[in-house]
DRENKOL-180059 format. One record per residue (C-alpha): residue number from 1; z, x, y. Coordinates in Angstrom, 1 decimal, always signed. Example, Ala and Ser with C-alpha at 12.3 -4.5 7.8 and 13.67 -1.06 7.14 Angstrom:
BEGIN
@i->1; w->+7.8; u->+12.3; v->-4.5
@i->2; w->+7.1; u->+13.7; v->-1.1
***
This chain:
BEGIN
@i->1; w->+17.5; u->+45.7; v->+22.3
@i->2; w->+15.8; u->+48.8; v->+23.7
@i->3; w->+15.2; u->+50.6; v->+20.7
@i->4; w->+14.0; u->+47.7; v->+19.0
@i->5; w->+11.4; u->+47.0; v->+21.4
@i->6; w->+10.2; u->+51.0; v->+21.3
@i->7; w->+10.0; u->+50.5; v->+17.4
@i->8; w->+7.7; u->+47.5; v->+17.8
@i->9; w->+5.3; u->+49.2; v->+20.5
@i->10; w->+5.6; u->+52.8; v->+19.4
@i->11; w->+2.2; u->+52.8; v->+17.7
@i->12; w->+0.1; u->+51.2; v->+21.2
@i->13; w->-2.4; u->+53.6; v->+22.4
@i->14; w->-0.8; u->+56.3; v->+24.7
@i->15; w->+2.7; u->+54.9; v->+24.1
@i->16; w->+4.4; u->+57.6; v->+22.2
@i->17; w->+8.0; u->+57.3; v->+21.3
@i->18; w->+8.9; u->+60.1; v->+24.2
@i->19; w->+7.1; u->+58.1; v->+26.7
@i->20; w->+9.0; u->+55.0; v->+25.9
@i->21; w->+12.3; u->+56.5; v->+25.5
@i->22; w->+11.5; u->+58.2; v->+29.0
@i->23; w->+10.6; u->+54.9; v->+30.6
@i->24; w->+13.4; u->+52.9; v->+29.4
@i->25; w->+16.0; u->+55.7; v->+29.9
@i->26; w->+17.3; u->+56.3; v->+26.5
@i->27; w->+17.3; u->+59.4; v->+24.3
@i->28; w->+15.0; u->+59.8; v->+21.3
@i->29; w->+17.8; u->+61.2; v->+19.3
@i->30; w->+19.3; u->+57.9; v->+19.9
@i->31; w->+16.4; u->+56.0; v->+18.9
@i->32; w->+15.9; u->+57.9; v->+15.5
@i->33; w->+19.6; u->+57.7; v->+14.9
@i->34; w->+19.0; u->+53.9; v->+15.5
@i->35; w->+16.1; u->+53.9; v->+12.7
@i->36; w->+18.3; u->+55.5; v->+10.3
@i->37; w->+21.1; u->+53.1; v->+10.5
@i->38; w->+19.3; u->+50.1; v->+9.1
@i->39; w->+19.5; u->+46.3; v->+10.1
@i->40; w->+23.0; u->+45.5; v->+11.9
@i->41; w->+25.4; u->+43.0; v->+10.3
@i->42; w->+24.3; u->+40.4; v->+12.4
@i->43; w->+20.8; u->+40.9; v->+11.5
@i->44; w->+21.5; u->+40.9; v->+8.0
@i->45; w->+24.0; u->+37.5; v->+8.3
@i->46; w->+20.6; u->+35.9; v->+10.1
@i->47; w->+18.5; u->+36.8; v->+7.3
@i->48; w->+20.8; u->+35.6; v->+4.9
@i->49; w->+21.3; u->+32.3; v->+6.5
@i->50; w->+17.5; u->+31.9; v->+6.8
@i->51; w->+17.1; u->+32.3; v->+3.3
@i->52; w->+19.8; u->+29.7; v->+2.6
@i->53; w->+18.1; u->+27.5; v->+5.2
@i->54; w->+14.8; u->+27.8; v->+3.3
@i->55; w->+16.2; u->+27.1; v->+0.1
@i->56; w->+17.7; u->+23.9; v->+1.3
@i->57; w->+14.5; u->+22.8; v->+3.0
@i->58; w->+12.4; u->+23.5; v->+0.1
@i->59; w->+15.0; u->+21.3; v->-2.1
@i->60; w->+14.3; u->+18.7; v->+0.3
@i->61; w->+10.6; u->+19.0; v->-0.4
@i->62; w->+10.1; u->+20.3; v->+2.9
@i->63; w->+10.9; u->+17.0; v->+4.5
@i->64; w->+14.3; u->+18.0; v->+6.2
@i->65; w->+14.7; u->+19.2; v->+9.7
@i->66; w->+17.9; u->+21.2; v->+11.0
@i->67; w->+20.2; u->+18.3; v->+10.8
@i->68; w->+19.8; u->+17.7; v->+7.5
@i->69; w->+19.6; u->+21.5; v->+6.4
@i->70; w->+22.6; u->+22.0; v->+8.6
@i->71; w->+24.7; u->+19.5; v->+6.4
@i->72; w->+23.6; u->+21.0; v->+3.2
@i->73; w->+24.6; u->+24.5; v->+4.5
@i->74; w->+28.1; u->+23.1; v->+5.4
@i->75; w->+28.4; u->+21.4; v->+2.1
@i->76; w->+27.8; u->+25.0; v->+0.6
@i->77; w->+30.6; u->+26.3; v->+2.8
@i->78; w->+28.4; u->+28.2; v->+5.1
@i->79; w->+29.9; u->+27.7; v->+8.5
@i->80; w->+27.2; u->+27.5; v->+11.2
@i->81; w->+26.5; u->+25.0; v->+13.9
@i->82; w->+23.5; u->+23.3; v->+13.8
@i->83; w->+21.9; u->+24.4; v->+17.2
@i->84; w->+21.9; u->+27.7; v->+15.3
@i->85; w->+20.1; u->+26.4; v->+12.0
@i->86; w->+17.8; u->+24.7; v->+14.4
@i->87; w->+16.7; u->+28.0; v->+16.3
@i->88; w->+16.5; u->+30.1; v->+12.9
@i->89; w->+14.1; u->+27.4; v->+11.5
@i->90; w->+11.9; u->+27.2; v->+14.5
@i->91; w->+11.6; u->+31.0; v->+14.7
@i->92; w->+10.7; u->+31.1; v->+11.2
@i->93; w->+8.1; u->+28.3; v->+11.5
@i->94; w->+10.1; u->+25.9; v->+9.5
@i->95; w->+9.6; u->+22.3; v->+10.3
@i->96; w->+9.8; u->+18.6; v->+8.7
@i->97; w->+6.5; u->+17.4; v->+7.6
@i->98; w->+5.0; u->+14.7; v->+10.2
@i->99; w->+1.9; u->+12.7; v->+9.7
@i->100; w->-0.2; u->+10.2; v->+11.9
@i->101; w->+0.8; u->+6.5; v->+11.3
@i->102; w->-1.7; u->+3.9; v->+9.9
@i->103; w->-1.5; u->+0.2; v->+10.0
@i->104; w->-2.8; u->-2.1; v->+7.4
@i->105; w->-2.0; u->-5.8; v->+7.4
@i->106; w->-0.3; u->-6.9; v->+4.2
@i->107; w->+1.7; u->-10.1; v->+5.5
@i->108; w->-0.4; u->-13.6; v->+5.1
@i->109; w->+1.8; u->-16.0; v->+7.2
@i->110; w->-0.9; u->-18.6; v->+7.6
@i->111; w->+0.3; u->-20.7; v->+4.9
@i->112; w->+1.9; u->-24.4; v->+4.5
@i->113; w->+5.2; u->-23.3; v->+2.9
@i->114; w->+8.4; u->-23.7; v->+5.1
@i->115; w->+9.6; u->-20.5; v->+6.3
@i->116; w->+13.6; u->-20.0; v->+5.8
@i->117; w->+15.8; u->-19.3; v->+8.6
@i->118; w->+16.4; u->-15.9; v->+10.1
@i->119; w->+20.0; u->-15.2; v->+8.7
@i->120; w->+20.0; u->-11.4; v->+9.2
@i->121; w->+19.0; u->-11.4; v->+13.0
@i->122; w->+18.7; u->-7.7; v->+12.5
@i->123; w->+22.3; u->-6.8; v->+11.6
@i->124; w->+21.6; u->-4.1; v->+9.4
@i->125; w->+25.2; u->-3.5; v->+8.2
@i->126; w->+26.8; u->-4.4; v->+5.1
@i->127; w->+30.6; u->-3.7; v->+3.9
@i->128; w->+29.6; u->-3.6; v->+0.3
@i->129; w->+26.5; u->-3.0; v->-2.2
@i->130; w->+24.4; u->-6.0; v->-2.8
@i->131; w->+25.5; u->-8.1; v->+0.2
@i->132; w->+22.1; u->-7.9; v->+1.8
@i->133; w->+18.5; u->-7.1; v->+0.4
@i->134; w->+15.5; u->-6.4; v->+2.5
@i->135; w->+12.2; u->-6.6; v->+1.2
@i->136; w->+8.5; u->-6.1; v->+2.2
@i->137; w->+4.9; u->-4.9; v->+0.8
@i->138; w->+2.9; u->-1.7; v->+1.9
@i->139; w->-0.6; u->-0.6; v->+1.0
@i->140; w->-1.3; u->+2.6; v->-1.2
@i->141; w->-4.6; u->+4.4; v->-1.0
@i->142; w->-6.1; u->+6.0; v->-4.1
@i->143; w->-9.5; u->+7.3; v->-4.7
@i->144; w->-9.7; u->+4.3; v->-7.5
@i->145; w->-8.8; u->+1.7; v->-4.8
@i->146; w->-6.0; u->+0.0; v->-2.9
@i->147; w->-2.7; u->-0.5; v->-4.5
@i->148; w->+0.2; u->-2.3; v->-3.0
@i->149; w->+4.3; u->-1.4; v->-3.2
@i->150; w->+6.8; u->-4.0; v->-3.3
@i->151; w->+10.3; u->-2.7; v->-2.6
@i->152; w->+13.9; u->-4.1; v->-2.6
@i->153; w->+16.4; u->-2.1; v->-0.5
@i->154; w->+20.2; u->-2.6; v->-0.2
@i->155; w->+21.3; u->-2.5; v->+3.0
@i->156; w->+24.6; u->-1.1; v->+2.5
@i->157; w->+23.3; u->+2.4; v->+1.0
@i->158; w->+19.7; u->+2.3; v->+1.8
@i->159; w->+19.0; u->+2.5; v->-2.1
@i->160; w->+15.8; u->+1.2; v->-3.3
@i->161; w->+16.9; u->-1.5; v->-6.0
@i->162; w->+13.7; u->-2.8; v->-7.3
@i->163; w->+10.0; u->-2.1; v->-6.8
@i->164; w->+6.6; u->-2.5; v->-8.2
@i->165; w->+3.1; u->-1.4; v->-7.9
@i->166; w->+0.0; u->-3.7; v->-8.5
@i->167; w->-3.8; u->-3.9; v->-7.2
@i->168; w->-3.2; u->-7.2; v->-6.0
@i->169; w->-1.1; u->-9.0; v->-3.2
@i->170; w->-0.3; u->-12.0; v->-5.7
@i->171; w->+3.4; u->-13.3; v->-5.6
@i->172; w->+3.7; u->-11.7; v->-9.2
@i->173; w->+4.2; u->-8.3; v->-7.4
@i->174; w->+7.2; u->-9.4; v->-5.3
@i->175; w->+8.6; u->-11.4; v->-8.2
@i->176; w->+8.6; u->-8.4; v->-10.3
@i->177; w->+10.0; u->-6.1; v->-7.6
@i->178; w->+13.0; u->-8.7; v->-7.3
@i->179; w->+13.3; u->-9.4; v->-11.1
@i->180; w->+13.9; u->-5.5; v->-11.5
@i->181; w->+16.5; u->-5.6; v->-8.6
@i->182; w->+18.6; u->-8.6; v->-10.3
@i->183; w->+18.1; u->-7.0; v->-13.6
@i->184; w->+19.5; u->-3.6; v->-12.4
@i->185; w->+22.4; u->-5.1; v->-10.0
@i->186; w->+23.5; u->-8.3; v->-11.3
@i->187; w->+24.5; u->-9.5; v->-7.8
@i->188; w->+27.0; u->-12.2; v->-7.1
@i->189; w->+26.5; u->-15.2; v->-5.1
@i->190; w->+26.2; u->-14.9; v->-1.1
@i->191; w->+23.4; u->-12.1; v->-1.4
@i->192; w->+21.4; u->-12.6; v->+1.5
@i->193; w->+17.5; u->-11.7; v->+1.0
@i->194; w->+15.6; u->-11.0; v->+4.0
@i->195; w->+11.8; u->-10.5; v->+4.1
@i->196; w->+9.0; u->-11.5; v->+6.4
@i->197; w->+7.1; u->-14.9; v->+6.1
@i->198; w->+4.3; u->-13.7; v->+4.0
@i->199; w->+3.0; u->-16.2; v->+1.3
@i->200; w->+4.2; u->-14.1; v->-1.7
@i->201; w->+8.1; u->-14.7; v->-0.4
@i->202; w->+7.6; u->-18.2; v->+0.8
@i->203; w->+5.7; u->-19.5; v->-2.4
@i->204; w->+7.4; u->-21.7; v->-5.0
@i->205; w->+7.4; u->-19.2; v->-7.7
@i->206; w->+9.3; u->-16.7; v->-5.5
@i->207; w->+11.8; u->-19.0; v->-3.9
@i->208; w->+12.4; u->-20.4; v->-7.6
@i->209; w->+13.8; u->-16.7; v->-8.4
@i->210; w->+15.9; u->-16.8; v->-5.6
@i->211; w->+17.3; u->-20.3; v->-6.2
@i->212; w->+18.2; u->-19.5; v->-9.8
@i->213; w->+20.3; u->-16.5; v->-9.1
@i->214; w->+22.0; u->-18.2; v->-6.2
@i->215; w->+20.2; u->-15.9; v->-3.7
@i->216; w->+20.2; u->-17.0; v->+0.0
@i->217; w->+16.7; u->-16.7; v->+1.7
@i->218; w->+16.4; u->-15.1; v->+5.2
@i->219; w->+13.1; u->-14.2; v->+6.6
@i->220; w->+11.8; u->-12.6; v->+10.0
@i->221; w->+10.4; u->-14.4; v->+13.3
@i->222; w->+6.9; u->-14.9; v->+13.6
@i->223; w->+5.3; u->-11.5; v->+14.6
@i->224; w->+8.8; u->-9.6; v->+15.1
@i->225; w->+8.4; u->-6.5; v->+13.1
@i->226; w->+11.9; u->-5.5; v->+14.3
@i->227; w->+13.7; u->-8.3; v->+12.3
@i->228; w->+13.0; u->-6.1; v->+9.1
@i->229; w->+12.9; u->-2.5; v->+10.7
@i->230; w->+14.8; u->-0.9; v->+8.1
@i->231; w->+12.8; u->-2.0; v->+5.4
@i->232; w->+9.6; u->-1.1; v->+7.6
@i->233; w->+11.3; u->+2.6; v->+7.8
@i->234; w->+11.5; u->+3.0; v->+4.0
@i->235; w->+8.0; u->+2.6; v->+3.7
@i->236; w->+7.1; u->+4.7; v->+6.7
@i->237; w->+9.3; u->+7.6; v->+5.1
@i->238; w->+7.5; u->+6.9; v->+1.8
@i->239; w->+4.2; u->+7.5; v->+3.0
@i->240; w->+5.1; u->+10.5; v->+5.4
@i->241; w->+7.1; u->+12.3; v->+2.4
@i->242; w->+4.8; u->+11.3; v->-0.5
@i->243; w->+1.6; u->+9.8; v->+0.1
@i->244; w->+0.6; u->+11.2; v->+3.3
@i->245; w->+0.8; u->+15.1; v->+1.7
@i->246; w->-1.8; u->+14.2; v->-0.9
@i->247; w->-5.2; u->+15.7; v->-0.2
@i->248; w->-7.1; u->+13.0; v->+1.8
@i->249; w->-3.7; u->+11.2; v->+2.5
@i->250; w->-4.5; u->+9.5; v->-1.1
@i->251; w->-3.7; u->+9.5; v->-4.6
@i->252; w->-6.1; u->+10.7; v->-7.0
@i->253; w->-5.7; u->+7.7; v->-9.4
@i->254; w->-3.8; u->+4.6; v->-9.9
@i->255; w->-2.0; u->+6.3; v->-12.5
@i->256; w->-1.0; u->+9.1; v->-10.5
@i->257; w->+0.1; u->+6.6; v->-7.7
@i->258; w->+2.5; u->+4.7; v->-9.9
@i->259; w->+4.1; u->+8.2; v->-11.7
@i->260; w->+4.4; u->+10.0; v->-8.3
@i->261; w->+6.1; u->+6.9; v->-6.7
@i->262; w->+8.4; u->+6.6; v->-9.6
@i->263; w->+9.4; u->+10.2; v->-9.3
@i->264; w->+9.8; u->+9.8; v->-5.5
@i->265; w->+12.0; u->+6.7; v->-5.7
@i->266; w->+14.2; u->+7.1; v->-8.8
@i->267; w->+14.5; u->+10.9; v->-8.7
@i->268; w->+14.5; u->+12.0; v->-5.0
@i->269; w->+14.8; u->+9.1; v->-2.7
@i->270; w->+17.8; u->+7.2; v->-4.4
@i->271; w->+19.5; u->+10.4; v->-6.0
@i->272; w->+18.5; u->+13.5; v->-3.6
@i->273; w->+17.5; u->+12.7; v->-0.6
@i->274; w->+19.8; u->+13.0; v->+2.4
@i->275; w->+19.9; u->+10.0; v->+4.8
@i->276; w->+21.3; u->+10.5; v->+8.2
@i->277; w->+22.4; u->+6.8; v->+8.5
@i->278; w->+25.0; u->+7.2; v->+5.5
@i->279; w->+26.3; u->+10.9; v->+6.3
@i->280; w->+23.6; u->+13.1; v->+5.0
@i->281; w->+24.4; u->+12.2; v->+1.6
@i->282; w->+22.1; u->+10.2; v->-1.1
@i->283; w->+22.3; u->+6.5; v->-1.6
@i->284; w->+23.7; u->+7.3; v->-5.1
@i->285; w->+26.2; u->+9.7; v->-3.6
@i->286; w->+27.2; u->+7.4; v->-1.0
@i->287; w->+28.0; u->+4.4; v->-3.3
@i->288; w->+29.7; u->+6.6; v->-5.7
@i->289; w->+32.4; u->+7.8; v->-3.0
@i->290; w->+33.3; u->+4.3; v->-2.4
@i->291; w->+34.1; u->+3.0; v->-5.7
***
């Protein structure tokens, strides 16, 4: 440590190697021998570990903190504790992206349709795929105007099984997202579909689609965002990891919003992104491991 400190400060005014060695009570010959030896094995190991951590961080699109990076390193056979990974990342200035939050109202619960009972009751656990689906809408900003994303999430694996983007908040937006999920998953009887009390989910068109597919409807209590917290969490993640990383925190066009959302959900989120709640694997890997 003394030789390293001398090496870092040897070019300071009036701080010659001779003066620094004398002050720290070490020999000049020892200092020059230390220079010739090069980095220690531990220093080399730390450099290699940092390179590996940076690689996994970049594979996670700069969204991963130390726990996800640590899990990826363990899977690669690199034996290291999470605290060491956290320390190295902090020293190198590597940190997960973060952004300020926005809140825009997309729920219109002032309608004459009768809301369904809250069957889910914040029990965000399932024993198998397609037992519980969560649905919600969020807004997307672009330079060409506001868009809306309707999503359907499977509680079991956190997989997005259906989604749709449109420039309106009519019921067709949510119907298209649910139709995509039904077509892709072919759920059996007793599937619980949970959403807020928005008119898009309560209207006759949407309720008819649920009945035709024997899907049981559940709705959040009035004004209680925690009743659909897992779905809210996905939309927050989507915005933090994709939308808010764009210039001005908006997409350049509606077409770009659709293309990038498709790539984020279908390529990254469902098939690559490590989810802490399911053992730091992707939703696809989680489902495959239990088949």
